[in-house]
N, C-alpha and C positions, 0 to 999 in steps of 0.2 A: 688205588687198592693197595694194601700194605703190600710187601713182599714176603712178609713172614702166613703162610695161609695155614688156620688149624686144619688137619686131619679129621676128612670128614669119612661117613660109612658110602660107600659106590654103591647103585641099586644091585650088584651083583655080586652077592654074597658069594662067601667061601665055598657055601654047603650048595651051590650049583643054583640057587635060587633065578626062576626067571624073571628076566627084566622085562618090567612093566610101567605103563605111563606113570603111573601113580607110584612108584617105587623112584623112579627118574624125580619126581616131582619133588618129593620129599627130599632127596638127595641135594638139589638145588632150594630148597626151602633150608636146608641144615647150612649150605653155604653160605645162604645170605644172612640167615640172621649171626652165622658165626664170627662174620667182620664187620671191624670197629667202623672201615668206611662207610660202609650202607647207613647205617646209623647216625654218621657226623652228614652224611651227604643227603639223605631223609629230612635231617630237621634242617637244615639247611633251608632246603627248598622251601620248608615250613616258615620258618623266619621271613625270606624273600618275603613269599606270598602275602602272611599275614602281616610283619613290620613293614613294607612299602606301602601298603593300600589303606594299612592304619596311620601314616607318617603321612600320604599322601592328602588324606580327608582333613588329619587334624591340621595341617597347616593351611588349606582350600577355606576350612569355619573360623580362621585365625584372620586370615586376608581376606575374606568376603564382601566386609564394610568398604574397604577401600581398591574394590577389583571397579573395571569401569565396565559399562554396560554390554559390549561388545563380549568380554570375559564371561560374563553372566551368563549371556545368552547363550554361550558355547557351548556352558559345562553342563558334564554329564555327572551326574552322583555316582553312577552304578561302575562306571568304567575308574571311575576317580577311588572306590575302595577294590578296584579290582586292579590297581594298576601294578602290583605286585606280582600278578601272575608272570608278565613280561619277565622278572627277574628269578622267579623259580622257576622259570622253562630250561632256564641255561644248566644252573645245580641239578636238576634232576634228568638233564638230558646226559648231563656228565656220567651221573650214575647208572643209566642204561649203556654206557659204553663200558664200565667199569667191569660191569657185572661179565662180562665176555671176555675183555681185554686182558682183564686182572687173572686170568686162568692161563692165557697163553703165553704171558711175562712171566708168570713164576712155572711154566713146564706141566702144571696140575692137569691142563687140557688133555692131556695125552691119557693120563690115569682112567680119566671121564670117558674117553674116546673106547680105550680099551674093556672099560665095563660095559658102552654101552656102541657097541659097534656100526650099528644103522647112523648115528649121529642125529638125524634130527628130530629123537623124542628129547633129546638134551635142550636141542632149541625151543622147541614146543613147551621143556619145563620150565625153562629160564625166562618166556615171555610170560604165559602162565601164572607164575608165583610173581613176578614182579608187575603185573599189573595188580594184583590183590594188593598187595602191601601198598604200591602207591596210589591205588585208588581209595584205599582206608586212611589214609596218609592225608590225601588231596582236599578231598572232600570237607572233614570238619576243617580244615587250612580257609579254604574260600568261603565258606560260612562263615569263621571267626572273623575273616579280613571284612566281610559284606557287613554283620553284624554292628561289630567296633566299630567300624567307616563311618554306619550309619548315623552309628552315637553322637560321633561328632558333628557330624552334617547337622543333625537334628537341633543342635542350641543355636542352629541360623534359619531351622526350615525350609532350606535345600535340597534334602533326606528324601529317597523312594522309599517305597515299604516292599517287603518284601514278598507280600500279595500281590504288586501290580503285574501286570501281563508281561510275561518274558522275563523276568526277575531271575523265579529259581531258575529256567532252563540255563540262562548265563552263566549264575553262580556252577551250578550243578555240572554243568558247558564245561565251565572252566577247569575243573577238577579232572574232568575226562580228556581234557586239552593236554592237562601236564602230563598225567598218565601216556599218553598218544607220544608225547614229546618224548619221553622214556624208551618207550619202545622203536621209536626210530633211530633213537641216541644207540641202544641195543642192535640194530639192525645194520646201522655205521659200524660198529665194532665187531661183528662178528664178516665183514664185509674185510674189513683193512685190518684186521689184526691186531692192531699194537694203539697203544692209548693215546701216546701224545697226538699218530694220524688220526685218531677217531675225533676225542675234542677239538682238535683243530677244525676239522670238518663239519661236523657239528654244528659247529660256529659259525663257518664260513655259511652254511645255508640257512641258518635261524639269522644271524645278525649282521651277515656282510654282504649279502646276494640283496637283499632290499633297496640295501642306498647306490648299490652298482647300478641296479635297473633302472633307479630313480634319473639316473643320465643317459637315460635314452630321449629319443625324442617322446613328447606329451603322448599320442597316439596311441607310439608302442607300448611306454610306460604304462599307461594305464589300460590297455588288454594286458599287458600279462600278469602287473600290481597285486592284482585279489588272487591269484592262483598262486603265488609264492607259498613257501609251507608256512614260515611264520603270520605271513597275514592273513592266510587262508582260516588259518588255526584261532588267531584272536579275533575274530571275527563272531566270533559265540560269544565274546565277552560285553558285545552292542545288544541293544532291542532294536528290532527290526532290518531293513535294509537299506545302507547308509550307501551314499556318493561313491563308486570305483571300489566296492567290497562286495562281496558274496553277502546272502543273508546268512544270519547266524549258521544252522543245521546243516547247511550247505558247504559251508565254507570249514564245520569240523570233518563234514564227508569227506572233504579234497585231502584236508589234513591227515583221516585216518588212511586214505587212498595211500600218501607219499608212505607212511606207517610202514601198510602192510607191503608195500612193495619193497622195500630194504628187508624186509625178513624175507620175502619170497628169495631175491638176490642172495639173502646172506644161505638162504637154506640149500639154493643149486649151490653155493659155493663148498659150503660142506659135506657134499657127495659127492664136487668131482676135485676140489682142490684136496694135498697132502694137508697135513698138520705143520 
């Protein structure tokens, strides 16, 4: 998040206007859209989600005639076109972290909390505004990734229709997964209050923890692996219940629980810690 922050109208007007949740939300919306980093990061999330999904589908279609029978048997057209979601998670998680740590780094958070002494309405507003914006960007991104990706796969007759059972839920659920990843980042950022530490913590939870768990004994790893945040959330990109994974919507619910838990811890911290 840029060090230079565009001044915004805080919810408590000089005329003594009452602070309401809607006014705080409007203030947070003004901050969000006035920062170039928000636009760039959302654009990166969309590009990763669409670009990698389309690229994977195009490469698979071009290699299909030379692929082995075993590879063809394991091929999943849905997850291929949604593979970019795994990359978009990082960008949108970083945005979630930046939404609050940027204010701590510039000192603007003091002005924000001076205008909203109860503090918690600020967190609720950030979460609500971010969720609406992220979902508005991610739903079209996952839809585009799916339909364009399937158009490449259709040339080899290995595509899957959107009307196929479970596909709409997987595509739209992937957008929810990305949105929740940003909320997880927002919660982590509010807890650690430092940009570098927040991004590192998010990356460790989502990308470093799963490989580390794989070094545990197989029985232990198989028991823990499905409940790791990234694995639980990514289950939504599959149809049905896969081996050693949670079912799609159960997995997404578990991931939503992680995001809600970080926001809850952040809320406690806002009430009990100094700025």
